[in-house]
C-alpha positions, 0 to 999 in steps of 0.5 A: 463141031464139024462142017463137012470134014473140017473140025470147027471146035473141039473140047475133050474132058481129061477123064475121057481117055482111051482106057474108059472108052467103052463106057462112052457113047458117040452121036451126031446132032444136026444144027437146025439153023446151019444144016451143013454143020453137025455137033459130034457129042461123046457122053457117058453111058448112064448104065455102064458108067455107074460104077465109075461114079460109085467109086467117087461117091463111095465115101459119101455113101459110107458117111450117110450109112454110118449116120443112119446106123447111128440114128437107128441105134440111138432110137433103139436105145431110147426105146429101151430107156423109155419102155418102162415109162410107156408101160407105166403110162399104159397101166395108168391109162387102164387104171383111169378106165376102171381096170384096177383089178387086172393091173394091181402089180406093174412090171419090173421094167416100169420106170421111174421105179418109185412111181411104179411102187407108189401106184402098186402100194396105193392100189393095194391099199385101195383094195384093202379099203374096198374089202374092209368097206364090203365087210362093213356093209355086210355087217350093216346089212346083218345088223338090219336084217340078220339074226346074230345067233342063227344067221337067218333073217330077224323078226324086224325084217320078217315083219317088214316083208309081211307088211309089204305083202299085206299092203298090196301096192298094186291092188291085185289082191295078194295072198299067201301063207305064214308058218310058225315052227316052234322047236325045243327051248335049247337054252333051257335044256343047256341050263338043266342038263349041260352038254353045251356043245352037243345041244348047240350042235343039234340046234345048228343042225336043225336050223340048217335043216329048216334053211335048206328045206325052205330054200326049195320054194322060190320067194320063201323067207325063213326068219327067227321070230322068237328064241325058239320060234321060226317063221316062214313067209310063203307068198302066193301059196295056199292052205293046200300047199301049206299042208303038203309043205308041213307034212314034208317038213315033219318027215324030214326030221328023221335025218336028225341025229339021235340024242337022249336029251331031245325027244325026236317025236316032239321036236316040231310044232307048226302053226299055219295061217293064210293071209290076204291083202287088207289084213294087218301084220299083227292080226296075221301073227296073232292067228299063226301064234294061236295055231302054233299053241294048238299044235303044241297042245296036240302033242307030237310032231304035227301042225295046226291050221288057223282057218279064217275062211280065206278063199283058196286061190291056188291051182295045180301045176297042170292048171298053171301050165295051161294058163301060162301057155294060153297067155303066150298064145294070146300075145303075152301078159298085160303091160303096165308102166310106172315112172321112176322120178329123180329128186328134181321131179324129172322122169328117169325111166319107166318100169315095164311090169307084166300081169296075166289075167286068169279069167277072174283077176290079174296076177302079178309077176311075183306070183306067176314068174316062179311057176314060169321058171319052174315049168321051163317057160322063162325064155319064151316069156322074156323073148315075147316081153322084150319084143313088145317093149322094143316095139314100144320104145319106137313109139316113145322115142323120148322114154327110157324103158326098164324091163325085168329079166330072168336069170334063167334066160340069160344063162341060155345061149340060144336066148343070148343069140336071139337077144343079140339079133333083136338088139342089132336090128334096133338103132343105137339111140334106141338101144341106149334107152333100154334098161335091163333089170336083174334081182340083186340076189341073182346077180351076186349068185351067178355073177361069173356066169352072167358076165359074158351075157352082160358084157354083150348086152352092155356092149350093144349100148343097153344099160343095167339096173339091179333091183330088190337091193336089201332083200337078201344078205349079199356083198356089194362088191358087184358095184365095183366089178359090174357097170351097174347104172342103177340100184333099186331098193326093195320096198320092204326097206323103204316102208316107214323108213323114218321110224327105222334107224337100222334101215336108214343105216343100210340105205346110207351105207349103200349110197356111200358105197356107190360114191366114186362110181357111175351107180345111182340109188333109187327107192321102190315102193315110196308111199309117203312124204316122210319116207321120201324126205328120209331117202333124200337125206340119205343120198338117194337119187330118185324114187318110185311108188304111189307117192309119185304115180300109180301103175298105168296100163299100157294099151294099144293106143299111145298116150303122152305121159307127163315128164315131171311129177311132184317131189 
């Protein structure tokens, strides 16, 4: 500190020597209260003096760096040690989320090893048990509906389907054709001539021929009725159609192998009978048996028609196309709704059903939809139906609406893109009240190709239902592989269920297969209290049919439907 040229006070740090003079800076600061005095300050340059301090603190930095390195290596070691536990935890989480098929076997790095091996073993046992359960379900279905020798539907299943057709649940005047095909008595031929292997092979070839031939016609059912009698149910067909089908079937036997034991000119004798709603199944079968006997008496391969003066309701493909395109141009089919009720009597959803008017009467979807698919109009019909039902769901904010979907549409990419755009325009709450229905046979046949489309629809919040369960002999593994919310039994299984133990066994096996999943079972076509009580005893969650409420037309004006029904 200076006063003019006089030094009043001076302090010199020992390290401020002349050798390090270049890293110091000098400055003078005038004192505010003593203007004639000034403080001369020498300080270390913060930039030039950094190395000097680094040298003195190098040991500290080295110690800190060593600690950080040890911590890093420790964390890496801990990660390596716990990586197996994390993988095991991740696999357990995926198992809880239902992804069992993709995590059947864990990584070799999983730890603890015994826990990982135990999970692998349990998953393997669960898969084996599921496959065994699937085989048992298939055997139960076969017991209820399949003929043991030919693999076709049996007489009981055929009678159930025919009775369902004749009862005409929707009261629209159903009609169709029943054909009985009488073939040679192969068991008698074996007893007379032997040649067990040759005759059995010929019989199997003939059965395969009949099966492949009937598969051409949508909705047709082939069954073994007696030992050497096969029946074909052709809903919504006419006698004119039956004549054409019989003629083609007689011509198709030319591909059968030649055997000296069987006369190829006397193999098929076909009886044909038309049916309409209101008849009894016994009356129809007596008529078709009379026609078959007449065909046998005529001799040779041929057919005979039992004429009951049934009105011909058929129309050609040109008339069908005209009617269907006209229906589309007028805004689509007429809509009907039928509630599905839980065991508590609360409406679970309302199934939307469509009918078209041909100028004289209404036609059910079961009659015209095969023609819609055959003529390539399925996507147009489904697009129009979905658009109308989405509009209705806005007007009914508290109702869940179920709509049937065609597999032909879901397998078309343009339709999927349109469906995605249509659903994205709806609020999430509205999408969650949409239930898409697919037939069980279609789901099992096209499950691989349908999976991307179903994942898209379900990802948008919509729900999935499988209908017509039990109408065909298929596996129930789709319950585990698809997020199916509801399975609806075919009306033929529900008919007089209290008197049919084989159908009761099938219903109970289906409800047991759904345990442990989110899937519930509903019954369609419930008509009596006895049927409903039996269904409840077998674990069915809800039902639908005239026992609860009949189908009601959905008009332009909005109606308030009851949320509860008697059960």
